[in-house]
C-alpha positions, 0 to 999 in steps of 0.5 A: 464504496461511494465517494467519501467512503473509508475502508481499512486494509490489513496486510499481513507481514508475510504479504507486505514483507516476504522473507525472500525479499530482504532488500524490500525491492519486490514488494512493500513500502521501501524507505527512501532514507538510510535511517528509514531502511535501518529502522525497517530492518530493525522491526523486521529482524526482531521476530515476535517482538514487534507487530509487523502488520501494515494498516492502510486507511483508504478513502475514495476521492473519485470514481472513474467510468469506462468509456467503452474503449477500455479507457476511463473518463473522469467525471466532469471531463469533456473528452 
C-alpha cells in the first residue's frame, strides 16, 4: 500500500468478541460508557439476529522507514 491507500479489514465475531471474554477486557473495542456497554451486550447476546462482524476502513497516512538500529524515522525528520 502507498500513502493515501485505503483498505477494508473484516474481523469475524469470533476474533473481535470471543465467547470466553464476556467483559470485553482482552480483545475487541470496549465501550467507554454504560450505555455503550449495554448496547454491545445486547448485540452480542442476541445470537443469529444481528451481524456482529467488525468492519474497519484503514487509510495509510504515513510510512516510516527503519534507521538500521531497529528504530523508525518519520519522513522529513532531522533525527
